[in-house]
KEROFI-892160 format. One line per 3 residues: their letters; for each residue x, y, z of N, C-alpha, C. Coordinates in nm, 3 decimals. Layout:
REM KEROFI-892160
a) X/Y/Z/X/Y/Z/X/Y/Z; ...
REM end
This chain:
REM KEROFI-892160
mit) 28.705/-4.789/2.804/28.597/-4.786/2.704/28.557/-4.928/2.669; 28.428/-4.951/2.658/28.375/-5.082/2.622/28.325/-5.077/2.478; 28.375/-5.166/2.394/28.329/-5.177/2.256/28.243/-5.301/2.243
vqg) 28.120/-5.284/2.198/28.026/-5.395/2.187/28.013/-5.433/2.040; 28.057/-5.553/2.006/28.054/-5.598/1.868/27.925/-5.673/1.835; 27.865/-5.737/1.935/27.745/-5.816/1.909/27.643/-5.794/2.017
ssq) 27.517/-5.822/1.984/27.411/-5.806/2.081/27.410/-5.922/2.180; 27.330/-5.908/2.286/27.317/-6.015/2.385/27.270/-6.142/2.318; 27.177/-6.130/2.225/27.122/-6.250/2.162/27.230/-6.320/2.080
ekr) 27.315/-6.243/2.011/27.422/-6.303/1.934/27.518/-6.377/2.027; 27.548/-6.317/2.143/27.639/-6.381/2.238/27.580/-6.510/2.292; 27.447/-6.515/2.300/27.382/-6.633/2.357/27.350/-6.738/2.253
ggk) 27.396/-6.716/2.129/27.379/-6.818/2.028/27.270/-6.790/1.928; 27.204/-6.675/1.938/27.102/-6.639/1.842/27.163/-6.596/1.711; 27.082/-6.586/1.608/27.132/-6.544/1.478/27.165/-6.396/1.481
pga) 27.279/-6.356/1.421/27.313/-6.215/1.415/27.203/-6.136/1.346; 27.165/-6.025/1.408/27.065/-5.939/1.348/26.923/-5.979/1.380; 26.902/-6.096/1.442/26.766/-6.139/1.475/26.711/-6.055/1.587
sap) 26.581/-6.031/1.585/26.519/-5.951/1.688/26.511/-6.030/1.817; 26.553/-5.966/1.927/26.545/-6.031/2.057/26.409/-6.007/2.117; 26.359/-6.096/2.204/26.230/-6.074/2.267/26.232/-5.955/2.360
dts) 26.117/-5.892/2.378/26.107/-5.775/2.462/26.150/-5.803/2.606; 26.143/-5.927/2.650/26.181/-5.959/2.787/26.327/-5.927/2.814; 26.411/-5.923/2.710/26.551/-5.889/2.729/26.564/-5.748/2.783
lda) 26.479/-5.657/2.734/26.481/-5.520/2.781/26.413/-5.511/2.917; 26.304/-5.581/2.937/26.232/-5.574/3.063/26.319/-5.620/3.179; 26.400/-5.722/3.154/26.483/-5.776/3.262/26.585/-5.674/3.308
taa) 26.629/-5.587/3.218/26.730/-5.489/3.252/26.672/-5.374/3.330; 26.543/-5.351/3.318/26.481/-5.234/3.379/26.492/-5.234/3.530; 26.515/-5.351/3.589/26.527/-5.357/3.735/26.658/-5.296/3.782
nhl) 26.755/-5.281/3.692/26.883/-5.224/3.727/26.877/-5.072/3.720; 26.982/-5.008/3.771/26.989/-4.863/3.766/27.105/-4.823/3.676; 27.090/-4.711/3.609/27.200/-4.660/3.528/27.319/-4.628/3.619
pap) 27.441/-4.658/3.573/27.558/-4.629/3.655/27.589/-4.481/3.663; 27.529/-4.403/3.574/27.553/-4.258/3.567/27.455/-4.201/3.464; 27.437/-4.068/3.462/27.363/-4.010/3.350/27.430/-4.051/3.219
vvv) 27.352/-4.058/3.112/27.402/-4.110/2.985/27.379/-4.009/2.873; 27.482/-3.987/2.793/27.470/-3.913/2.668/27.484/-4.014/2.554; 27.382/-4.022/2.469/27.389/-4.106/2.350/27.443/-4.018/2.239
mgv) 27.562/-4.049/2.189/27.633/-3.958/2.099/27.662/-4.023/1.964; 27.699/-3.936/1.869/27.735/-3.980/1.735/27.685/-3.880/1.633; 27.722/-3.900/1.509/27.682/-3.808/1.403/27.535/-3.826/1.370
sgc) 27.484/-3.735/1.291/27.344/-3.741/1.251/27.316/-3.870/1.174; 27.201/-3.930/1.203/27.162/-4.052/1.134/27.200/-4.180/1.204; 27.273/-4.170/1.316/27.318/-4.292/1.384/27.211/-4.353/1.474
gks) 27.103/-4.280/1.500/26.994/-4.335/1.580/26.994/-4.293/1.725; 27.051/-4.177/1.755/27.062/-4.131/1.894/26.927/-4.125/1.965; 26.828/-4.067/1.898/26.697/-4.049/1.962/26.629/-4.183/1.989
svg) 26.626/-4.270/1.888/26.559/-4.400/1.904/26.627/-4.484/2.012; 26.759/-4.488/2.009/26.833/-4.567/2.108/26.820/-4.504/2.247; 26.831/-4.372/2.253/26.819/-4.304/2.382/26.684/-4.325/2.446
eai) 26.578/-4.315/2.368/26.443/-4.337/2.421/26.430/-4.479/2.476; 26.484/-4.576/2.403/26.473/-4.716/2.445/26.553/-4.743/2.572; 26.672/-4.684/2.582/26.753/-4.701/2.704/26.679/-4.642/2.823
aka) 26.626/-4.521/2.806/26.553/-4.456/2.915/26.433/-4.538/2.959; 26.362/-4.594/2.863/26.245/-4.677/2.895/26.288/-4.801/2.973; 26.397/-4.864/2.930/26.443/-4.986/2.997/26.484/-4.960/3.141
fat) 26.541/-4.842/3.166/26.586/-4.810/3.300/26.486/-4.722/3.377; 26.366/-4.704/3.319/26.259/-4.628/3.385/26.306/-4.489/3.427; 26.369/-4.418/3.334/26.413/-4.283/3.362/26.372/-4.191/3.248
dfi) 26.410/-4.065/3.255/26.367/-3.967/3.156/26.463/-3.962/3.037; 26.407/-3.941/2.918/26.487/-3.916/2.798/26.468/-3.772/2.757; 26.579/-3.705/2.726/26.576/-3.566/2.681/26.633/-3.560/2.540
egd) 26.554/-3.507/2.447/26.595/-3.494/2.308/26.686/-3.372/2.295; 26.815/-3.398/2.272/26.911/-3.290/2.265/26.885/-3.192/2.152; 26.834/-3.241/2.039/26.806/-3.150/1.927/26.704/-3.043/1.965
alh) 26.614/-3.076/2.058/26.512/-2.979/2.100/26.572/-2.865/2.181; 26.696/-2.880/2.226/26.762/-2.777/2.306/26.841/-2.679/2.221; 26.850/-2.703/2.091/26.917/-2.608/2.002/26.842/-2.476/1.998
ppe) 26.912/-2.363/2.000/26.844/-2.235/1.978/26.792/-2.227/1.835; 26.689/-2.147/1.811/26.630/-2.138/1.676/26.732/-2.105/1.568; 26.833/-2.025/1.603/26.933/-1.986/1.503/27.011/-2.108/1.453
nia) 27.041/-2.201/1.542/27.113/-2.322/1.502/27.027/-2.408/1.410; 26.901/-2.424/1.446/26.810/-2.506/1.364/26.796/-2.446/1.225; 26.787/-2.313/1.217/26.776/-2.246/1.088/26.900/-2.271/1.003
kms) 27.018/-2.263/1.064/27.142/-2.286/0.990/27.149/-2.428/0.937; 27.121/-2.525/1.023/27.129/-2.664/0.981/27.024/-2.698/0.876; 26.905/-2.642/0.892/26.799/-2.666/0.793/26.839/-2.615/0.656
agt) 26.921/-2.510/0.655/26.968/-2.452/0.529/27.093/-2.522/0.476; 27.140/-2.624/0.549/27.257/-2.698/0.505/27.389/-2.635/0.543; 27.386/-2.542/0.640/27.508/-2.474/0.685/27.560/-2.540/0.812
plt) 27.685/-2.587/0.811/27.740/-2.652/0.931/27.749/-2.554/1.048; 27.732/-2.605/1.169/27.747/-2.523/1.288/27.895/-2.504/1.320; 27.926/-2.390/1.379/28.061/-2.362/1.428/28.066/-2.391/1.578
ded) 28.187/-2.388/1.635/28.199/-2.403/1.780/28.119/-2.295/1.851; 28.124/-2.174/1.799/28.050/-2.064/1.861/27.900/-2.093/1.863; 27.851/-2.157/1.757/27.709/-2.194/1.753/27.677/-2.302/1.857
rwp) 27.770/-2.393/1.875/27.741/-2.511/1.957/27.747/-2.486/2.107; 27.828/-2.389/2.153/27.846/-2.374/2.297/27.717/-2.345/2.373; 27.630/-2.255/2.327/27.504/-2.234/2.400/27.419/-2.361/2.407
wld) 27.422/-2.439/2.300/27.348/-2.566/2.298/27.407/-2.664/2.397; 27.540/-2.676/2.399/27.605/-2.767/2.493/27.580/-2.724/2.637; 27.572/-2.593/2.661/27.537/-2.544/2.794/27.398/-2.593/2.834
avg) 27.305/-2.589/2.739/27.167/-2.634/2.767/27.164/-2.784/2.793; 27.242/-2.861/2.717/27.249/-3.006/2.739/27.309/-3.035/2.876; 27.417/-2.965/2.909/27.480/-2.983/3.039/27.386/-2.949/3.154
kal) 27.308/-2.844/3.136/27.211/-2.805/3.239/27.107/-2.915/3.259; 27.061/-2.974/3.148/26.962/-3.082/3.157/27.019/-3.202/3.232; 27.145/-3.234/3.206/27.209/-3.345/3.277/27.222/-3.315/3.426
heg) 27.263/-3.194/3.457/27.282/-3.155/3.597/27.150/-3.152/3.673; 27.047/-3.098/3.610/26.916/-3.092/3.675/26.860/-3.231/3.700; 26.886/-3.323/3.608/26.842/-3.460/3.630/26.910/-3.522/3.751
sda) 27.042/-3.496/3.764/27.115/-3.549/3.880/27.066/-3.486/4.009; 27.038/-3.355/4.005/26.987/-3.287/4.124/26.853/-3.344/4.167; 26.775/-3.391/4.069/26.643/-3.447/4.101/26.654/-3.590/4.154
gha) 26.776/-3.643/4.156/26.797/-3.774/4.216/26.791/-3.891/4.122; 26.790/-3.867/3.991/26.790/-3.979/3.898/26.875/-3.947/3.776; 26.936/-4.050/3.720/27.021/-4.034/3.603/26.934/-4.032/3.478
vvv) 26.946/-3.926/3.399/26.868/-3.913/3.277/26.950/-3.959/3.157; 26.882/-3.976/3.045/26.945/-4.011/2.918/26.922/-3.895/2.821; 27.028/-3.844/2.762/27.019/-3.729/2.671/27.085/-3.764/2.538
scs) 27.022/-3.725/2.428/27.086/-3.741/2.297/27.162/-3.613/2.264; 27.285/-3.630/2.219/27.369/-3.514/2.184/27.484/-3.565/2.099; 27.510/-3.500/1.987/27.617/-3.547/1.898/27.752/-3.554/1.969
alk) 27.784/-3.452/2.053/27.908/-3.452/2.132/28.028/-3.494/2.047; 28.045/-3.428/1.935/28.141/-3.474/1.835/28.287/-3.462/1.877; 28.321/-3.359/1.954/28.460/-3.336/1.993/28.483/-3.370/2.140
kvy) 28.608/-3.405/2.170/28.641/-3.434/2.310/28.616/-3.313/2.398; 28.646/-3.194/2.350/28.625/-3.074/2.432/28.477/-3.056/2.464; 28.389/-3.096/2.372/28.245/-3.091/2.400/28.208/-3.191/2.510
rdh) 28.263/-3.311/2.499/28.231/-3.414/2.599/28.286/-3.376/2.736; 28.405/-3.318/2.740/28.461/-3.273/2.867/28.375/-3.162/2.927; 28.323/-3.075/2.842/28.234/-2.968/2.889/28.109/-3.029/2.952
lrq) 28.054/-3.131/2.889/27.934/-3.196/2.944/27.966/-3.269/3.074; 28.084/-3.330/3.081/28.124/-3.397/3.206/28.130/-3.297/3.321; 28.189/-3.182/3.294/28.199/-3.080/3.398/28.061/-3.027/3.436
aag) 27.977/-3.004/3.336/27.844/-2.950/3.362/27.758/-3.049/3.440; 27.777/-3.179/3.413/27.696/-3.280/3.481/27.727/-3.285/3.630; 27.847/-3.242/3.667/27.882/-3.235/3.808/27.913/-3.368/3.873
grl) 27.946/-3.466/3.793/27.976/-3.599/3.847/28.006/-3.696/3.734; 27.986/-3.823/3.761/28.010/-3.924/3.659/27.913/-3.907/3.542; 27.964/-3.930/3.421/27.881/-3.919/3.301/27.924/-4.028/3.203
afv) 27.829/-4.108/3.159/27.857/-4.216/3.064/27.815/-4.173/2.923; 27.884/-4.228/2.824/27.851/-4.201/2.685/27.826/-4.334/2.613; 27.722/-4.338/2.532/27.699/-4.448/2.439/27.728/-4.392/2.300
ylt) 27.836/-4.438/2.240/27.880/-4.388/2.110/27.830/-4.482/2.001; 27.739/-4.432/1.918/27.682/-4.510/1.808/27.764/-4.483/1.683; 27.824/-4.588/1.629/27.913/-4.571/1.515/27.872/-4.661/1.399
gtr) 27.892/-4.612/1.278/27.859/-4.689/1.159/27.932/-4.634/1.039; 27.928/-4.708/0.929/27.993/-4.662/0.807/27.916/-4.545/0.747; 27.983/-4.472/0.661/27.917/-4.359/0.597/27.796/-4.405/0.517
avl) 27.808/-4.520/0.451/27.697/-4.571/0.370/27.574/-4.599/0.456; 27.594/-4.660/0.573/27.483/-4.689/0.663/27.420/-4.560/0.713; 27.503/-4.465/0.753/27.453/-4.338/0.805/27.374/-4.262/0.699
esr) 27.430/-4.256/0.578/27.362/-4.184/0.470/27.228/-4.248/0.436; 27.224/-4.380/0.435/27.099/-4.450/0.407/26.994/-4.418/0.511; 27.033/-4.417/0.637/26.938/-4.388/0.745/26.888/-4.244/0.737
mgh) 26.978/-4.152/0.708/26.936/-4.012/0.698/26.839/-3.993/0.582; 26.863/-4.067/0.473/26.778/-4.053/0.356/26.637/-4.106/0.376; 26.619/-4.195/0.473/26.488/-4.257/0.493/26.406/-4.193/0.605
rtg) 26.467/-4.105/0.684/26.390/-4.047/0.794/26.317/-3.923/0.747; 26.211/-3.889/0.817/26.130/-3.773/0.782/26.112/-3.684/0.905; 26.084/-3.556/0.880/26.053/-3.465/0.989/26.172/-3.416/1.068
hfm) 26.294/-3.432/1.014/26.413/-3.385/1.086/26.477/-3.273/1.006; 26.531/-3.172/1.080/26.584/-3.054/1.013/26.724/-3.075/0.955; 26.793/-3.181/0.993/26.930/-3.202/0.947/26.934/-3.268/0.810
ptt) 26.982/-3.198/0.705/26.988/-3.259/0.572/27.106/-3.354/0.559; 27.095/-3.447/0.466/27.202/-3.545/0.443/27.332/-3.478/0.403; 27.325/-3.360/0.343/27.444/-3.290/0.296/27.539/-3.252/0.409
lld) 27.491/-3.248/0.534/27.577/-3.210/0.646/27.651/-3.330/0.706; 27.627/-3.450/0.656/27.691/-3.567/0.713/27.843/-3.560/0.702; 27.895/-3.520/0.586/28.040/-3.514/0.568/28.103/-3.415/0.666
sql) 28.035/-3.303/0.689/28.086/-3.204/0.784/28.094/-3.263/0.924; 27.991/-3.337/0.963/27.991/-3.397/1.097/28.099/-3.505/1.109; 28.115/-3.585/1.006/28.219/-3.689/1.009/28.358/-3.627/1.017
atl) 28.377/-3.513/0.952/28.506/-3.445/0.956/28.533/-3.386/1.095; 28.427/-3.344/1.162/28.440/-3.285/1.296/28.457/-3.391/1.404; 28.403/-3.510/1.381/28.399/-3.615/1.482/28.537/-3.654/1.534
epp) 28.550/-3.655/1.665/28.666/-3.711/1.735/28.615/-3.829/1.817; 28.631/-3.952/1.768/28.579/-4.068/1.842/28.633/-4.071/1.986; 28.551/-4.116/2.081/28.592/-4.114/2.222/28.683/-4.229/2.262
tge) 28.778/-4.261/2.178/28.869/-4.373/2.203/28.951/-4.348/2.330; 28.949/-4.443/2.421/29.029/-4.432/2.542/28.968/-4.349/2.653; 28.852/-4.290/2.631/28.787/-4.210/2.735/28.712/-4.300/2.833
dlv) 28.695/-4.251/2.954/28.628/-4.330/3.058/28.477/-4.335/3.037; 28.417/-4.445/3.082/28.272/-4.462/3.084/28.209/-4.442/2.946; 28.269/-4.506/2.847/28.219/-4.499/2.710/28.184/-4.640/2.662
vtv) 28.066/-4.655/2.606/28.023/-4.779/2.543/28.010/-4.753/2.394; 28.086/-4.823/2.312/28.082/-4.805/2.167/28.000/-4.917/2.105; 27.901/-4.881/2.024/27.811/-4.979/1.965/27.803/-4.960/1.814
did) 27.825/-5.067/1.739/27.810/-5.067/1.594/27.661/-5.068/1.560; 27.617/-4.976/1.474/27.474/-4.962/1.445/27.428/-5.043/1.324; 27.517/-5.118/1.261/27.479/-5.191/1.140/27.410/-5.323/1.178
rpl) 27.292/-5.310/1.238/27.211/-5.423/1.284/27.074/-5.366/1.320; 26.975/-5.450/1.345/26.842/-5.400/1.381/26.846/-5.316/1.508; 26.751/-5.222/1.518/26.747/-5.129/1.630/26.747/-5.200/1.764
eav) 26.665/-5.302/1.779/26.657/-5.367/1.911/26.790/-5.430/1.950; 26.863/-5.483/1.853/26.995/-5.539/1.882/27.092/-5.430/1.925; 27.082/-5.312/1.862/27.165/-5.198/1.902/27.134/-5.159/2.046
via) 27.005/-5.150/2.077/26.963/-5.111/2.212/27.013/-5.210/2.317; 26.996/-5.339/2.290/27.040/-5.441/2.386/27.191/-5.435/2.405; 27.265/-5.414/2.297/27.410/-5.402/2.308/27.448/-5.281/2.394
aid) 27.378/-5.170/2.375/27.405/-5.050/2.455/27.375/-5.074/2.602; 27.262/-5.137/2.630/27.224/-5.165/2.769/27.323/-5.262/2.834; 27.363/-5.365/2.760/27.463/-5.459/2.813/27.592/-5.385/2.847
glg) 27.635/-5.296/2.757/27.758/-5.221/2.780/27.748/-5.131/2.902; 27.634/-5.062/2.916/27.615/-4.977/3.033/27.617/-5.059/3.162; 27.558/-5.178/3.156/27.557/-5.264/3.273/27.694/-5.313/3.314
nlp) 27.788/-5.312/3.220/27.924/-5.358/3.249/28.018/-5.245/3.292; 27.968/-5.122/3.294/28.052/-5.010/3.337/28.071/-5.015/3.489; 28.185/-4.966/3.538/28.204/-4.962/3.684/28.102/-4.870/3.750
te) 28.059/-4.906/3.868/27.956/-4.829/3.938/28.013/-4.716/4.021; 28.143/-4.713/4.037/28.206/-4.605/4.115/28.329/-4.554/4.042
REM end
């Protein structure tokens, strides 16, 4: 597992938290993802924003995992009711199918999915049918709660954050995992994630 504490710009002598130029992302786009990628973490960590940016940098497809939830799951979460394992399995099957279909089409896709438990991640690894990388976005409860409170148009209420944190099993020691601290500007998070993916073994 690779843990990224600072962005590329910070490593190169830039000020922590400063926005890096867009060319940092453009330069990475010439590379290929080492495997399909799941951007994981609890609600509010920025999975969609980071996942979209990674996919753009590597010129591949981004799939919004929340859009794969069945209507029943969305209704429960919108009402502030935590999902059970029974609720999550059909959704994880859909996420796994999306990963597998992307591989069958000949390119590694990027998918957002909370993937809170190891058993969920192992299920996705099996469904993907090959190598699968994870970008784990982690932050303090205060940072996560603040981000959830400022976003609009999402069905997940802030009240479910504690439930997700209680369910979370961090992917410590698992293969092909890049861990990124989110307490910094979005572009710095994205660059750190891309740097970490670039340092993963290719085989």
